[in-house]
C-alpha atoms as a printed R data frame, in Angstrom:
    type eleno elety resid chain resno      x       y       z
1   ATOM     1    CA   UNK     A     1 87.747 -66.388 -28.535
2   ATOM     2    CA   UNK     A     2 87.155 -67.127 -32.272
3   ATOM     3    CA   UNK     A     3 86.235 -64.280 -34.633
4   ATOM     4    CA   UNK     A     4 84.530 -65.701 -37.628
5   ATOM     5    CA   UNK     A     5 84.318 -64.253 -40.918
6   ATOM     6    CA   UNK     A     6 80.818 -63.166 -42.316
7   ATOM     7    CA   UNK     A     7 81.091 -66.158 -44.693
8   ATOM     8    CA   UNK     A     8 81.516 -68.541 -41.779
9   ATOM     9    CA   UNK     A     9 78.825 -67.153 -39.800
10  ATOM    10    CA   UNK     A    10 76.563 -67.178 -42.759
11  ATOM    11    CA   UNK     A    11 77.400 -71.070 -43.120
12  ATOM    12    CA   UNK     A    12 76.539 -71.517 -39.517
13  ATOM    13    CA   UNK     A    13 73.382 -69.566 -39.630
14  ATOM    14    CA   UNK     A    14 72.024 -71.460 -42.721
15  ATOM    15    CA   UNK     A    15 72.935 -74.807 -41.348
16  ATOM    16    CA   UNK     A    16 70.096 -77.243 -40.597
17  ATOM    17    CA   UNK     A    17 68.128 -76.046 -37.551
18  ATOM    18    CA   UNK     A    18 68.438 -79.175 -35.466
19  ATOM    19    CA   UNK     A    19 72.207 -79.055 -35.815
20  ATOM    20    CA   UNK     A    20 72.381 -75.477 -34.605
21  ATOM    21    CA   UNK     A    21 70.167 -76.333 -31.534
22  ATOM    22    CA   UNK     A    22 72.425 -79.441 -30.870
23  ATOM    23    CA   UNK     A    23 75.607 -77.297 -31.252
24  ATOM    24    CA   UNK     A    24 74.247 -74.517 -29.114
25  ATOM    25    CA   UNK     A    25 73.259 -76.897 -26.229
26  ATOM    26    CA   UNK     A    26 76.725 -78.440 -26.235
27  ATOM    27    CA   UNK     A    27 78.400 -75.092 -26.059
28  ATOM    28    CA   UNK     A    28 76.023 -73.935 -23.240
29  ATOM    29    CA   UNK     A    29 76.799 -77.168 -21.390
30  ATOM    30    CA   UNK     A    30 80.579 -76.495 -21.657
31  ATOM    31    CA   UNK     A    31 80.069 -73.196 -19.748
32  ATOM    32    CA   UNK     A    32 76.863 -73.484 -17.645
33  ATOM    33    CA   UNK     A    33 75.074 -75.650 -15.494
34  ATOM    34    CA   UNK     A    34 72.378 -76.986 -17.897
35  ATOM    35    CA   UNK     A    35 69.876 -77.474 -14.912
36  ATOM    36    CA   UNK     A    36 70.113 -73.860 -13.816
37  ATOM    37    CA   UNK     A    37 68.779 -70.616 -15.312
38  ATOM    38    CA   UNK     A    38 69.049 -67.099 -14.016
39  ATOM    39    CA   UNK     A    39 65.762 -65.138 -13.134
40  ATOM    40    CA   UNK     A    40 65.934 -61.567 -13.709
41  ATOM    41    CA   UNK     A    41 63.343 -58.779 -12.976
42  ATOM    42    CA   UNK     A    42 62.876 -55.540 -15.190
43  ATOM    43    CA   UNK     A    43 61.630 -52.302 -13.933
44  ATOM    44    CA   UNK     A    44 60.940 -49.242 -15.957
45  ATOM    45    CA   UNK     A    45 62.270 -46.290 -13.634
46  ATOM    46    CA   UNK     A    46 61.468 -43.605 -16.125
47  ATOM    47    CA   UNK     A    47 58.776 -44.357 -18.920
48  ATOM    48    CA   UNK     A    48 57.966 -42.388 -22.218
49  ATOM    49    CA   UNK     A    49 59.139 -39.079 -23.469
50  ATOM    50    CA   UNK     A    50 62.318 -40.396 -25.195
51  ATOM    51    CA   UNK     A    51 63.708 -37.879 -27.848
52  ATOM    52    CA   UNK     A    52 65.173 -40.877 -29.960
53  ATOM    53    CA   UNK     A    53 62.908 -41.871 -33.079
54  ATOM    54    CA   UNK     A    54 63.560 -45.672 -32.835
55  ATOM    55    CA   UNK     A    55 60.947 -47.138 -35.281
56  ATOM    56    CA   UNK     A    56 60.156 -49.898 -33.018
57  ATOM    57    CA   UNK     A    57 59.559 -48.079 -29.768
58  ATOM    58    CA   UNK     A    58 56.232 -46.929 -28.254
59  ATOM    59    CA   UNK     A    59 58.112 -44.610 -25.672
60  ATOM    60    CA   UNK     A    60 59.532 -42.167 -28.382
61  ATOM    61    CA   UNK     A    61 58.080 -38.693 -28.470
62  ATOM    62    CA   UNK     A    62 58.021 -38.864 -32.315
63  ATOM    63    CA   UNK     A    63 55.310 -41.522 -32.228
64  ATOM    64    CA   UNK     A    64 51.641 -41.554 -31.212
65  ATOM    65    CA   UNK     A    65 51.164 -44.073 -28.843
66  ATOM    66    CA   UNK     A    66 48.977 -44.555 -25.594
67  ATOM    67    CA   UNK     A    67 52.134 -44.754 -23.357
68  ATOM    68    CA   UNK     A    68 51.909 -42.501 -20.424
69  ATOM    69    CA   UNK     A    69 54.951 -40.216 -19.924
70  ATOM    70    CA   UNK     A    70 56.296 -40.720 -16.208
71  ATOM    71    CA   UNK     A    71 59.311 -39.183 -14.370
72  ATOM    72    CA   UNK     A    72 61.976 -40.975 -12.584
73  ATOM    73    CA   UNK     A    73 60.332 -43.028  -9.749
74  ATOM    74    CA   UNK     A    74 61.734 -42.913  -6.165
75  ATOM    75    CA   UNK     A    75 64.594 -44.785  -4.791
76  ATOM    76    CA   UNK     A    76 62.152 -46.331  -2.295
77  ATOM    77    CA   UNK     A    77 60.079 -47.757  -4.822
78  ATOM    78    CA   UNK     A    78 62.855 -49.345  -6.613
79  ATOM    79    CA   UNK     A    79 64.209 -51.058  -3.297
80  ATOM    80    CA   UNK     A    80 60.731 -52.295  -2.698
81  ATOM    81    CA   UNK     A    81 60.426 -53.780  -6.092
82  ATOM    82    CA   UNK     A    82 63.905 -55.341  -5.820
83  ATOM    83    CA   UNK     A    83 63.127 -56.931  -2.533
84  ATOM    84    CA   UNK     A    84 59.861 -58.178  -3.890
85  ATOM    85    CA   UNK     A    85 61.744 -59.672  -6.934
86  ATOM    86    CA   UNK     A    86 64.598 -61.337  -4.729
87  ATOM    87    CA   UNK     A    87 61.860 -62.838  -2.549
88  ATOM    88    CA   UNK     A    88 60.196 -64.449  -5.839
89  ATOM    89    CA   UNK     A    89 63.610 -65.968  -6.825
90  ATOM    90    CA   UNK     A    90 65.308 -63.249  -8.956
91  ATOM    91    CA   UNK     A    91 68.996 -62.703  -8.617
92  ATOM    92    CA   UNK     A    92 69.296 -59.765 -10.973
93  ATOM    93    CA   UNK     A    93 67.481 -56.537 -11.028
94  ATOM    94    CA   UNK     A    94 67.449 -54.711 -14.328
95  ATOM    95    CA   UNK     A    95 66.526 -50.960 -14.420
96  ATOM    96    CA   UNK     A    96 65.412 -49.282 -17.772
97  ATOM    97    CA   UNK     A    97 64.870 -45.492 -18.234
98  ATOM    98    CA   UNK     A    98 63.621 -44.003 -21.686
99  ATOM    99    CA   UNK     A    99 66.407 -41.628 -22.057
100 ATOM   100    CA   UNK     A   100 68.558 -40.749 -25.178
101 ATOM   101    CA   UNK     A   101 71.559 -40.269 -22.941
102 ATOM   102    CA   UNK     A   102 72.297 -39.942 -19.264
103 ATOM   103    CA   UNK     A   103 72.648 -36.330 -18.019
104 ATOM   104    CA   UNK     A   104 74.725 -35.421 -15.042
105 ATOM   105    CA   UNK     A   105 71.866 -34.288 -12.807
106 ATOM   106    CA   UNK     A   106 69.893 -35.324  -9.683
107 ATOM   107    CA   UNK     A   107 68.086 -38.044 -11.747
108 ATOM   108    CA   UNK     A   108 71.557 -39.815 -12.387
109 ATOM   109    CA   UNK     A   109 72.412 -39.275  -8.653
110 ATOM   110    CA   UNK     A   110 69.100 -41.202  -7.730
111 ATOM   111    CA   UNK     A   111 69.960 -43.871 -10.051
112 ATOM   112    CA   UNK     A   112 73.483 -44.304  -8.599
113 ATOM   113    CA   UNK     A   113 71.558 -44.683  -5.220
114 ATOM   114    CA   UNK     A   114 69.168 -47.360  -6.801
115 ATOM   115    CA   UNK     A   115 72.159 -49.383  -7.944
116 ATOM   116    CA   UNK     A   116 73.827 -49.187  -4.704
117 ATOM   117    CA   UNK     A   117 70.909 -50.096  -2.870
118 ATOM   118    CA   UNK     A   118 70.055 -53.108  -5.000
119 ATOM   119    CA   UNK     A   119 73.800 -54.295  -4.775
120 ATOM   120    CA   UNK     A   120 73.342 -53.970  -0.892
121 ATOM   121    CA   UNK     A   121 70.499 -56.406  -1.120
122 ATOM   122    CA   UNK     A   122 72.887 -59.096  -2.604
123 ATOM   123    CA   UNK     A   123 71.467 -58.900  -6.238
124 ATOM   124    CA   UNK     A   124 73.195 -58.087  -9.363
125 ATOM   125    CA   UNK     A   125 72.247 -54.956 -11.104
126 ATOM   126    CA   UNK     A   126 71.830 -54.043 -14.757
127 ATOM   127    CA   UNK     A   127 70.902 -50.761 -16.182
128 ATOM   128    CA   UNK     A   128 69.806 -49.512 -19.718
129 ATOM   129    CA   UNK     A   129 69.891 -45.776 -19.605
130 ATOM   130    CA   UNK     A   130 70.990 -44.721 -22.935
131 ATOM   131    CA   UNK     A   131 74.381 -43.264 -24.060
132 ATOM   132    CA   UNK     A   132 76.915 -43.039 -21.480
133 ATOM   133    CA   UNK     A   133 80.386 -41.076 -20.986
134 ATOM   134    CA   UNK     A   134 83.239 -42.880 -19.640
135 ATOM   135    CA   UNK     A   135 82.959 -40.762 -16.498
136 ATOM   136    CA   UNK     A   136 79.383 -41.885 -15.894
137 ATOM   137    CA   UNK     A   137 80.199 -45.526 -16.604
138 ATOM   138    CA   UNK     A   138 82.848 -45.255 -14.023
139 ATOM   139    CA   UNK     A   139 80.344 -43.831 -11.494
140 ATOM   140    CA   UNK     A   140 77.922 -46.648 -12.209
141 ATOM   141    CA   UNK     A   141 80.725 -49.150 -11.598
142 ATOM   142    CA   UNK     A   142 81.560 -47.350  -8.389
143 ATOM   143    CA   UNK     A   143 78.039 -47.777  -7.305
144 ATOM   144    CA   UNK     A   144 78.141 -51.611  -7.857
145 ATOM   145    CA   UNK     A   145 76.487 -51.950 -11.389
146 ATOM   146    CA   UNK     A   146 77.058 -55.553 -12.613
147 ATOM   147    CA   UNK     A   147 76.002 -55.163 -16.227
148 ATOM   148    CA   UNK     A   148 74.978 -52.453 -18.652
149 ATOM   149    CA   UNK     A   149 72.465 -53.149 -21.691
150 ATOM   150    CA   UNK     A   150 73.094 -51.204 -24.821
151 ATOM   151    CA   UNK     A   151 71.962 -53.083 -27.840
152 ATOM   152    CA   UNK     A   152 73.183 -52.588 -31.429
153 ATOM   153    CA   UNK     A   153 69.719 -53.652 -32.733
154 ATOM   154    CA   UNK     A   154 70.620 -54.637 -36.200
155 ATOM   155    CA   UNK     A   155 73.364 -54.228 -38.856
156 ATOM   156    CA   UNK     A   156 74.690 -50.769 -39.531
157 ATOM   157    CA   UNK     A   157 73.082 -50.469 -42.775
158 ATOM   158    CA   UNK     A   158 69.719 -51.715 -41.703
159 ATOM   159    CA   UNK     A   159 69.992 -49.425 -38.468
160 ATOM   160    CA   UNK     A   160 69.821 -46.391 -40.455
161 ATOM   161    CA   UNK     A   161 66.584 -47.270 -41.643
162 ATOM   162    CA   UNK     A   162 64.995 -47.649 -38.226
163 ATOM   163    CA   UNK     A   163 66.685 -44.939 -36.334
164 ATOM   164    CA   UNK     A   164 67.847 -41.424 -37.503
165 ATOM   165    CA   UNK     A   165 68.534 -39.421 -34.284
166 ATOM   166    CA   UNK     A   166 71.618 -41.261 -33.591
167 ATOM   167    CA   UNK     A   167 74.452 -43.150 -35.291
168 ATOM   168    CA   UNK     A   168 75.536 -46.707 -34.964
169 ATOM   169    CA   UNK     A   169 78.904 -45.477 -33.979
170 ATOM   170    CA   UNK     A   170 77.238 -43.872 -31.108
171 ATOM   171    CA   UNK     A   171 76.301 -47.133 -29.734
172 ATOM   172    CA   UNK     A   172 79.718 -48.521 -30.246
173 ATOM   173    CA   UNK     A   173 81.234 -45.507 -28.269
174 ATOM   174    CA   UNK     A   174 78.895 -46.094 -25.329
175 ATOM   175    CA   UNK     A   175 80.111 -49.828 -25.299
176 ATOM   176    CA   UNK     A   176 83.661 -48.659 -25.485
177 ATOM   177    CA   UNK     A   177 83.089 -46.418 -22.608
178 ATOM   178    CA   UNK     A   178 81.567 -49.291 -20.471
179 ATOM   179    CA   UNK     A   179 84.493 -51.634 -21.235
180 ATOM   180    CA   UNK     A   180 86.845 -48.996 -19.604
181 ATOM   181    CA   UNK     A   181 85.236 -50.293 -16.207
182 ATOM   182    CA   UNK     A   182 84.623 -53.738 -14.920
183 ATOM   183    CA   UNK     A   183 81.007 -53.531 -15.836
184 ATOM   184    CA   UNK     A   184 79.834 -56.412 -18.027
185 ATOM   185    CA   UNK     A   185 78.471 -55.731 -21.452
186 ATOM   186    CA   UNK     A   186 74.901 -56.809 -22.428
187 ATOM   187    CA   UNK     A   187 74.587 -56.227 -26.099
188 ATOM   188    CA   UNK     A   188 72.237 -57.982 -28.740
189 ATOM   189    CA   UNK     A   189 69.697 -56.881 -31.244
190 ATOM   190    CA   UNK     A   190 66.145 -57.209 -32.272
191 ATOM   191    CA   UNK     A   191 64.672 -59.259 -35.239
192 ATOM   192    CA   UNK     A   192 61.575 -59.002 -37.071
193 ATOM   193    CA   UNK     A   193 62.004 -55.457 -38.074
194 ATOM   194    CA   UNK     A   194 61.909 -56.072 -41.938
195 ATOM   195    CA   UNK     A   195 65.682 -56.783 -41.871
196 ATOM   196    CA   UNK     A   196 67.162 -59.478 -44.195
197 ATOM   197    CA   UNK     A   197 68.847 -62.564 -43.225
198 ATOM   198    CA   UNK     A   198 72.168 -60.792 -44.255
199 ATOM   199    CA   UNK     A   199 71.374 -58.094 -41.771
200 ATOM   200    CA   UNK     A   200 71.180 -60.640 -38.977
201 ATOM   201    CA   UNK     A   201 74.333 -62.201 -40.028
202 ATOM   202    CA   UNK     A   202 76.007 -58.774 -39.944
203 ATOM   203    CA   UNK     A   203 74.519 -58.111 -36.631
204 ATOM   204    CA   UNK     A   204 76.088 -61.383 -35.314
205 ATOM   205    CA   UNK     A   205 79.329 -60.469 -37.091
206 ATOM   206    CA   UNK     A   206 79.418 -56.943 -35.238
207 ATOM   207    CA   UNK     A   207 78.672 -58.487 -32.040
208 ATOM   208    CA   UNK     A   208 81.469 -61.100 -32.450
209 ATOM   209    CA   UNK     A   209 84.041 -58.650 -33.272
210 ATOM   210    CA   UNK     A   210 83.477 -56.297 -30.188
211 ATOM   211    CA   UNK     A   211 86.680 -56.562 -28.130
212 ATOM   212    CA   UNK     A   212 86.050 -58.332 -25.774
213 ATOM   213    CA   UNK     A   213 82.836 -59.870 -26.761
214 ATOM   214    CA   UNK     A   214 79.610 -59.114 -24.795
215 ATOM   215    CA   UNK     A   215 79.169 -61.384 -21.716
216 ATOM   216    CA   UNK     A   216 75.559 -61.484 -22.593
217 ATOM   217    CA   UNK     A   217 73.734 -61.400 -26.015
218 ATOM   218    CA   UNK     A   218 69.925 -60.739 -25.870
219 ATOM   219    CA   UNK     A   219 68.012 -61.489 -29.025
220 ATOM   220    CA   UNK     A   220 64.825 -59.735 -28.880
221 ATOM   221    CA   UNK     A   221 61.849 -60.304 -31.056
222 ATOM   222    CA   UNK     A   222 59.957 -57.136 -32.206
223 ATOM   223    CA   UNK     A   223 56.422 -56.654 -30.607
224 ATOM   224    CA   UNK     A   224 54.744 -54.489 -32.954
225 ATOM   225    CA   UNK     A   225 53.259 -51.502 -31.135
226 ATOM   226    CA   UNK     A   226 50.402 -49.427 -32.636
227 ATOM   227    CA   UNK     A   227 51.583 -45.952 -33.328
228 ATOM   228    CA   UNK     A   228 55.011 -46.741 -34.265
229 ATOM   229    CA   UNK     A   229 56.369 -46.971 -37.860
230 ATOM   230    CA   UNK     A   230 56.645 -50.678 -37.187
231 ATOM   231    CA   UNK     A   231 53.458 -51.192 -35.735
232 ATOM   232    CA   UNK     A   232 51.916 -52.970 -38.898
233 ATOM   233    CA   UNK     A   233 54.738 -55.711 -39.018
234 ATOM   234    CA   UNK     A   234 53.918 -59.484 -38.589
235 ATOM   235    CA   UNK     A   235 55.335 -61.157 -35.322
236 ATOM   236    CA   UNK     A   236 58.591 -62.957 -36.313
237 ATOM   237    CA   UNK     A   237 58.277 -66.641 -36.531
238 ATOM   238    CA   UNK     A   238 59.494 -68.818 -33.533
239 ATOM   239    CA   UNK     A   239 61.898 -70.665 -35.769
240 ATOM   240    CA   UNK     A   240 63.398 -67.533 -36.663
241 ATOM   241    CA   UNK     A   241 64.015 -66.666 -33.024
242 ATOM   242    CA   UNK     A   242 65.595 -70.117 -32.395
243 ATOM   243    CA   UNK     A   243 67.903 -69.849 -35.222
């Protein structure tokens, strides 16, 4: 797959919007059925109390928000939610935990049970649990995990302005550990945090130069949350999201 220079990415990024939409639609049709979409369900299995200081996140212990801190929910609750999601048409179940990193403890053992149970239902499973070691990634793969979400968030330079409790390379190391298994990588970023267009181009450059490139690239828009450092930001324009 092509790995464009930053200059080439910038040229594409700054091209007329309708041209971008046309090119994106053409590429999409080359690889996917344009009449189909995948429906996924997302469940927070452990909410709040994260020790990271991500400026956008209401679940950080560093910010004063109204998020209630809850421990890991039960395997039974996850199975019930997955079965309900499948009945509603979802083919993928995504599990998110507000952890800085995965610990080798009973909670991780329960997550492995959750992944296996969802896989046994005939659904794809995706997790976002924070940083992973190679051994932990292999255990998730053994349980049947289909994809792991670990976003780069933004450019390396801008990253330091929104997160201080971990380094950009920590994220890259986790992605590298996932790549040592058959688990797909879901890796994208967030726009609307005050970054420049050059930061967005740098993010696209970093994503496109991952080896191999991510199977899924989610582009999220910041939802300003009261009590976080980015809580007073304006919502990003829809056309920025489309671009």
